[in-house]
N, C-alpha and C positions, 0 to 999 in steps of 0.2 A: 179554251178558245180565245184567251186574251191575245195570244200571239197573232191570231187571225185578224182581230179587230185592229191591231197595231200596224198591219201591213198597209201599204198604199193601195188605192182603189184598183190600179192596173194589176197588181199582184194578186189581189183577191179574186179577180176574174180568172187569172191563170190557174190558181189553185183549184177552183171549182171544176174546170174542164179536165185538169190532170187527175183528180180523184175519180171522175166518171170513167176515164179510160182505164185506170187501174182496176176498178171494180169489174169491168167487162173482161179483162184478162184473167182475173181471179176466178170468175164464173166458169170460163172455159177450162182452166186447169183443174178445178174441182170436179167437173163432169168427167174428164179423162181419168182422174185417179179413181173415182167410184166405179167406172166401167172396168178398170183393171182389177179391182178387188173382186168384183162379181165373176170375172173370167177365171181368177185364181181359185175361187171356191168350187166352180164347176169342174175344173181340171182335177182338183183333189178328190172329188166324189167319183170321177170316172176312173182314176188311177189307183184309188185306195179303198174307198168305202164299198163300192159295188163289187169289186173282186173279193174283198174279205167276206162279204155276205154269201157270195157264190161258193167260195171254198168251204165255208162252214156248212152250207146246205149239202154239198157233195159228200162231206165227211159223215154227216148224219145219215144220209141214204146208204152209203157203203157199210156203215156199222150195222144198220138194220139187216142188210143182206148177210153180213157176217154172222149175226146172232141166229138168223134163220138156218144158215148152213150148219152152225154148231148144234142146234136142237135136232135138226134132221139127221145128222151123223149119229146121235145117240140112239136113234130108232133103228138103225141098220148096222148095228155092231156085228151081226152075224154074216155080213156081206163085205168081205175085204175090199172088193173093187169099188163099192159105193163109198166106203170109208176113205179110200185113197182119193176118189174124185172130190169128195167134200174137203179134204185137206188141201187139194190144189186150188179149189175155189176160194177157200179162206185165205190161203197165202196170197193169191192175186188181189183179193179184196183188201188185205192188210197193206199191200204195197200201195194201193191207190189211196188208202187213208193216210199213210205216212207222207205220200207225195203231196196231197192236198194240205196237210198240216204244215209241211215244209214251205209250200208256196205261201200260206197265210203268214208264217213267221217271217218271210222275207219282206213283207209289206211294212211300211212305217207304222209305228204304234207308240202310244203313250205308256206311262208307268202302270196305270190301272189296267189297261188292255193287255200289257205284257204279263202282269201277274195272273190275270184270268187265263191267258194262253198257257202259262206254265202249269196251272192246275189241270187244264185239259190234257196236256202232254203227259203229266204224271198219271192221270186216271186212265189214259189210253194204254200206257205201259202196264198198269195193273191189270187191265182187262185182257190184254194179249198174254200176260204172264199166267193168268188163270186158265186161258185157253191152252197154253203150253202144258200145264199140269193135266188137263183133260186128255190131251193127245198122248202124254206119257202113260196115263192109266189105260187108255184104249190100246196102246201098243203092248202093254203088259197083259192084256186080256181081262182087265178088271173093270167090267161095265158098271158095277154098283158104285165103285169109287169115282168113276168118271161122272156118273149122274149126281153123286153127292157133291163133287167139286163144282159142277155146273149150277146146282141149287144154292150152295152155301158161299161160293166165291165168285163165280163168273157172273151170276145174276146181280148180286149187289154191286160188283165192279161196273157192270154195264149201266145200271141205274145211276150210279154216281157220275159216270162218264157223260151220260146224256144230260144229267142235271148241270154239269159244268159247261157242256156245249150250249145248253139253253141260256145260261147266264152270259156266256161270251157272245152268243148271237144277239141277245137283247141289248148288250152293251154296244155292239157294232151297229145294230139298227138305230140305237139312240144317237150314236155319233153321226151317222148319215142323216138322220132326221134333224139333228141340230144344225148340220151344215146347210141343209135345204132351207131350214127356217132362217138361218143367218143370211143366206143368199137372197131370200125373199125380203127380209128386213132391209138389207143393203140396197136393193132395187127401190123399195118404197121410200127409204130415207133419201136416196139420191134424187128421186123425183121431187119430194118435198123441198129438199135443199135448193135445187135448181130454180123451182118456182119462187122460193123465198128470196133467193139472190136477185132474180129479175125484179120482184116487187121492191126489194131494198134499193136496187140501183135506180129505179124510177123515183122512189121517195127521196133518195139522196140528191138527185138532180133538182127536184122541186125545192127541197130544203136549202140547197146552196143558193138557188135564185132568191129565195125569201131572205136568207141571211145577208147576202151581199146588198140587196136593196135596202134592208133596214139599217145596215151598218153605215149607209150613206145618208139616208133621210132623217133618222132619229136624232143624231147630234145637231143637225141644223135646226130642227124644231126646238130642242132644248135651249140652244143659244138664243133664239128669238124670244122665247118665253122669259128667260132670265133678264134680258135687257129691258123688256117691257115692265117687269116687276120692279127693277131698280129705278126706272123712270117714275113709277108711282110712289116711291118711298118705301116699298116692301123689301126689307133686307133679309127676310126669313127664307127666301128661295134657296133650294138645295140643288147644286149642280154637280153631277158626277161625270168626270172625264174618264170614260172607259176605254179609250183607244188613243193611239198616237198618230193617227193619220191626219189628213188636213182638217177634217171636221173636229177631231179630238183636240187638236191644238187650239182651235177657236174656242171650244168649250172651256179649256184650261185657263185662257186669258180672261174670259168672262167670270169664271169662278174666283180668280185671285182678286179681281176688283170688288166683287161682292163680299168676300171674306174680310178685306181691309175695312170696308165701310161698317160691316157688322161688328167687328172687334172694337172700333172706336165708339160706336154707340153703346155696346155692352159695358165698356170700361167707364164711360160717363155715368150710366145708370148704376153701376156697382158702387161708384164713389158716393152718389146720392144716398143709396141704401145704407152704406157703412157709416156715413156721418149721421144719419138719422137713427142708427142702431148701435151696434157693439163697438165700432172702431172709428174714432174721429181722426186718426192719424193716417188714414188711407189716402193714397195719391193715385192719380192717373199715370200709367206708365208713359214715359217720354221717348220711347224708342220707335214711335211711328215715323214713317218717312215723309219728307216734304212738309206740306202745310198742316198735316195732321199732328206732327210733332210740335209745331209752334202753338197750335191751339191748346195742347195738353199742358205745356209749360205755363201759359198765361193763366189757365184755370187753377193750377196748383199754387201759384204765387198769391193770388187773391185770397184763397181759402185759408192758407196756413199763416198769414199775418195775423188773423183773428184767433187762430187756435193756439198760438204760442203763449199768449197771455193766460188763457184758460188752463193750459197745461202746467204753467208755473204755479198757479194757485192750487191745482190738484196735488202737486208734489208737496207743497207746504202742509196741506190738510192731511196727507198721508203720514207726514212726520208727527203732526199733533196726535193723530190716532194711534201711532206707535208709542206715544209717551214722551217724545222729544219736543219741548215747548221753546227751544232756544231760537230757531229761525223765525224771520219776519217775512211777510208777504212782499212781493216786488211792487214798487211804486209805479202806478200807471197814470198817464196824462188824461186830461179831459174828463169825459163822462165815464170812463172806465175806472176812475179813482174809487168809486163806491165799492169795488171788489176788495181792495186792500184795507179799507176802513172797517168793513164788516169782519174781516179775518182778525184785525187787531183787537176788536171787542171780544170775540170768542176766546182769544188767547188769554186776555186778562181774567175772564171768569174761570177758565181752567186752572190758571196759576193759583187763584185764591182757594178753590175747593181742594186742590192738591195740598196746600199748606195746612188746612184744617185736618185732613185725613192723616197726614204724616204725624202731626202732633198727638192725635188720639192713639195711633198705632204705636208710637214710641212709648207713651205712658203705659199702655196695656202690656207691652213687652217688658217694661221695668216693674210690673206688678202693681202699678198705681191705677186703680179703676175709679178714682175720684175726679179725674179730669173730665171737662165737658167742652164741646165745640160751640162757636157763636153762630147760631142759625139765623140771626136777624140780618146778617150781611148778605144773605142770598135770597133768591126768589124761585118760585116754582119747584121743579124736581131737585135742584141743588139744595134748597132749603129742607125739603122732605128728607133728603139723604143725610144731612147733618143731624136732624132730629132723631132719625132712626139710630144713628151711631151713638148719640147721647143715651137713648133708652137702653141700648145693648150694654154700655158701660155701667149704667145704674143697676140693671138686673144682675150682671156678673158680680158686682161688688157685694150686693146683699146676699146672694146665694153662697159665695165663697166664705163670707163671714160666719154664716150659720154652720157650715161644714167645719171650719176651724174651731168653733166653740165645742162641737160634738167630739172632735178628736182630743181636745184638752180634757174633757170629762172622762173619756175612756182611759187616758194616760193617768188620771188621778184615781182610777179604780171604780168610778161611778158608772155602772152599766145601766142605769135607769134613764139616762139622757137620750133624747130623740130630736131629729130635725122636724120642725113644725112650720106650716105655712103653705102657700100655693105656688107651685113651681111648674115650669113648662119645658117640654123638649128634653135636651140632654141634662138640664138641671133637675127635672122631675126624676129622671132615671138615676141621677147621682144621689138624690134624696132617698129614693126607695132602696138603692143598693146599700147606702150607709146605714139606714134603719134596719134593713135585713141583716147586715153584718153584726150590728150591736145585739139584735135579738138572737142571732145564731150563737154569738159569743156568750150571751147570758145562759142559753140552754146548755152549752158545752161545759161552762164552769159549774153549773148546777149538777150536771151528770158526773163531773169529776168528783165533786163533794160526795154525791150519793155513792159513786163507785168506790171511793176510798173507804167509806164506812162499811160497805158490803164486803170489800176485800179483807178488812180487818176481822170481821165476824167469821167469814168463810175460812180464813187461815186458821182460827182457833178450832173450828169444827174439823178441818182436814187433819190437824195434828191429833185430835182425840180419836178420829176414825182410823188413822194409821196405827195407833197403839193397839186397838182392837184387832186390826188386820194382821199385825205381827203375831199375836197369840194364835189366831186361827191358822196361820201359815205353818207354825211349828207342829200343831196337831195334824195337819194334812200330811206333813212329811212322815210322821210315824205310821199313818194309815197306808201310805205308799210302800213302805218297807214290807208290811205284812202282805200286801197284794203281790209284790215281786216274788215272795217265797211260794205263794200258791200257784203262780204262773209257771214256775220251774217244774213242779210236779205234773201239771197238766201237759206241758211240753213233752215230757218223757212218755206219757201214755199215748199221745197222738203219734209219736215216732214209731212205736210198736205197731199201731194200726196201719200206718203207711207201708211198713215192710211186709205185713201179711197180704195187703191188697196188691202189692207189686208181684209177689209169688203167684197169686191166683191169676193175675193178668197174663203172665208168661205161659201158664198151662192153657188158658183159653186161646192164646195165639197159636200154640202147637195144634190144637184141635181144629182151628180154622184152616190151617195150612193143609192138613190131611183132607178135610172136606172139599177144599178148593181143587186139589189134584183129582179127586173123584169126579167133581163136576166137569173139569176139563176133558177127562177121558170120555164121559158121556156126551159132551158137546161134539167131540171129534166123530163119535159114532153117528150122531144125528146128522152132522154135515156130510159124512160119507153116504148115508142113506138118501139124502136129498140129491147128491150128485148122481147116484144110480137111478133115481126116479127121473131126473132131468135127461140123462142119456137115453133111457127107454123111450121117453116121449119124443126125443129128437129122431130116434130110429123109426118110430111110428110115423112121424111127419115125412121122413124120407120115403117110406114105403107108399104113403099117400101120393107124394109127388110122382113116384114111378108109376103108380096106377093111373094117374092123370095123363102122364106122357104116353102110356100104352093106349089109353082111350083116344087121345088125339092122333096117335100114329094110325090107329084103325080107321079113324075118320078120313085122314089124308090118303090112306091107301084106297079107301072106297072112292074118294073123289078122283084119284089117279086112274082107277079102273074105268070110271065113267068117261073121263077124257080120252082114255085109250080106245074105248068102244066108239066114241065119236070119230077118232082118227082113222078107223077102219083097219085095213091091212097094215098100214105103217105103225099103228099103235098096239098091234097084237102082242109083240114081245114085251112091251111095257106093261100090258095088262097082266101078263103072267107074273112079272116081278111084283106088281102091286098086290096080287092075290097072296103070294108068299109072304109079303110084308104084313098083310092083314092077319094071316094065320099066326105069325110070330107075335104080333101085338096082342092077339086074344090070349095066347098062352102066357105071355108076360103078365097080363092083367089078372089071370087066374092065380098064378103063383104069387103075385103081390097081395091078393086078398087073403090067401092062406097064411103068408108071413105076417100080415097085419093082424090076423086073429090071434096068432101066437104071441105077438108083441103086446097086444092089448091085455091078454091074460097075465103076462109077466108084469106089465105095468100095474095091474090091480093088486097082485101079491106084494110088489115092492111098496105100493102105497100103504097097505096094511102094516107092513113092517116099519115104515116110516112113522106111522101114527103111534105104534107101541114105543119106538125109540124116543119119539117126542115126549110121550108121557113120562118115560123114565128120566129124560133130561129135565123136565119141569120139576119132577119130585126132587131130583138131586139139587136143582137150583134153590128150592125152598130150604133144603137142609143147609146148604152153604150160607143162605141168607140168615137163617136162625143162628148158626154158629157165629156169623159175623156180628149179629146184634149182641150176642152174649159177650164176644170179645170187646165190642165197643163199650158195653156197660162196665166191664171189669177195668178197661183203660180209664174210663171216667172216674170210677171209684178210686183207682190208684192216684190219678192226677189230683182229685179233690183232697185225698189224704195228705199228699205232699204239700199242696197249697195250704191246707189247714195247719200243718206243722210249721211251714214258713211263716204263716200269719201270726201264730202264737209266739214264735221267736221275736217277730217284730214288735208285738204287743209288750213282751217282756222288756225289750230294749227301750220302748217308749216309756214304760213305767219308771225305768232307771233314770231316763232323761228328765221325766217329770219331777223325780225326787231332787235332782240337781237344780232344776229350775226353781223349785219351791224354796230351797236354801238361799238361792240368789235373790228371790223376791223378798225374803225376810230382811236381807241386808238393805235392799232398795227402800223398803218401807221405813226403816230407821232414818235413812237419809232424807226421805220425803218429809218426815216429821220435823226434822231440823229446819228444812227449807220453808215449811209453813210458818214456823215461829218467826223466821227472819222476814217473811212477807208481811206478817201482821205488824211488825215494827215499822216497816217502810210505808205501809198504808197510813199509819198515824202521822208520819212526816208529811205525806201528801195532803192530808186534811188540814194541817196547819198552814201549808203553802197557799191553798185556794181560799182560805178564810179572809185573805186580803181584799177580795172583790166584794162590792156592795150590790146585792141583788134585790129584786122586788119581792113582796111577801109570797106570791104564788110560787116563784122559782125556788125560794128558800125553804118552803114547807115540805116539798116532796122528799128531799134527802133525809129529813128527820124521821119520817115514817118508814123509809126503806132501811135505814140503819138499825132501828130497834126491832123490826119485825122478826128476824130469825133468832133473837137472843134467847127465847124461852127453851127451844128444843135442845140446847147444849147440855142441860142437866140430865135429860133423858138419855142422851148418847153416853154420858159417863156412867149412869146407873145400870144400863142394859147394853152390854157389849154386842149382843146379836143384832142390834138395830143398826149396825154399821152399813148394811146394804142400803138403807134409806139416806145415808149421808149426802150423796150427790144432790138429792132433792132439796136439801136445806140451803144449798147455795143459790137456789132459784131467784132470790131477791136481786141478784146481780144482773139478771137479764134486762130489766127496764133500763138500767144505766148504759148498757152496751147495744141497745136495739137500733140506734141511729148512728152507727159508725161511719156511714157514708157521708152524713152531714159534717162530722169532724174532718174527714178527708177533704171535703169541698172547702172548709174554712182554711 
């Protein structure tokens, strides 16, 4: 609607009256269109829906007469003139049915209706085809066949045809009902729409009057309110120029004046806030027009003459904070000179403390921790800083001196030296680590001395044990040769048993084959008896069905006779036929009962024979199973004998390999004896090497006990060779020396 507000006042009035006229024309056009739609729906019902329902009703009536003529004709087959009369009537009725169906087909129809009509046409053709068969049977003088065709073909065809006609009729009625409902809805909707258009037209006229009135009076009120607020000094008034007409242009001019005043006021307040807070370099923008720009330039000039001096001092202080003490503060006149005098005093103090720190740092970097700073030249925190630096140099000098003394003692072989005294921080950790290192080195050297003695003792015992093992190995080789000869004889005996078991297994397999063939023959006999039994039972079931059919035929013939009696003279011929059919049904039932009795007796005898054959088959199955078990047992015996023969051969080969391995072990034992003697000699050299280190009494006593502990058992090993099995236990004194290998790895 913005374009409407932008129009001049004269055009706004013209737009209002034009819209009212257009709505009136639209209402008349809508009424004419809805009346035309209702007329088209009524014309469709009169030319399509009503005739289609009429045609289907006529087809249903004519088919009823046709069926009546067909049934009546079957009752007068002995009267040729009546048969001909009914033929003529049915032919005329069929022509009417076809004509009505053709007329229905000529009417407009949709896909669904056309499909239903095709079904009706097909069912009609089937019904007339069945009637043609009845006529042919009547012409041939076969009334029974004609009646049968009427019951089995014509009647189902007529029922299917009437069902299709009913479905098509329901569809046509539904289409017509839908058209009627649509016509009613169209009329109702048209009435509601016309009433709604009238109401809408009235509301539009009222709304247009209100809109035009407010478009003129509202901007004038806003302009008056804004001017009064500016006169009171209230610049927060918000003016919205929503149109471009005469009143909107007046609002826009008032808004521009208010915005200019508000901006100058906001910029002035922003400068005050920035100078009192985060940014003292903020300026009032000087792009204001006229007198506002001159005021902004004057305010900026006064403020920034005082800020320049402060900014220079801040830059010099930033350089001092960054470590650059070379620049001096700018000299200021008058009362502002106190600023550069204070900065000169701060610079002198910073230069003095910097000189002291550099001297101490250079001395520490050169390894001279005896230098000290002059703390008396400073006051307050600067003095405390120099005193702390002197304390740090003193503590470092004392701690590093003790560590140097400890390292010199270790280099001279004295492992009893330790760092003593009170340390703190990293120096305490250094003291603990150095003392731990010396203690660890002491334990390691002690273990090495202990291990060297143990190795020397163990090497002698290993050499003695290897001599005893060499003699036992030679004796074991001789025993293995005797065992190999015995295994050869056992292998020959097992091979003969395996051959005999194989021959017995072949005989058992032949017996099982013969028994299996006998079992198959008995099984086929059993299967044939079961098939005969099943066939007899099926014949008995068929006879039962025939008996039931005869009973139902008798009932139907009785019902037909009753209906013929009700029909009077016209049903007399049909009653005779029904009587004959009933007689035939009773005879069929009697014959079926006799046949059923004979079949039941035959089924009983076949069942007895099946039981005997089943018993024979079960007995034969047990024989086959027994022979199979015997065959399986013989096969297992044969397989076990073969496996036993193969196993003994493998044992014989293993004994031979053991003999060869024993010979090789004897040679290895001699080599191990020589290696043990060499190891004993090297252990002595190791003991001499570690004797250089000086240990405390506790660390030095342990190796002596361990070295001499295993010395006594060596005489027993030499006197009794059989005790060689216990030799590994005599090396046990080595275990304490090697129990802490992880500590050596850490060192």
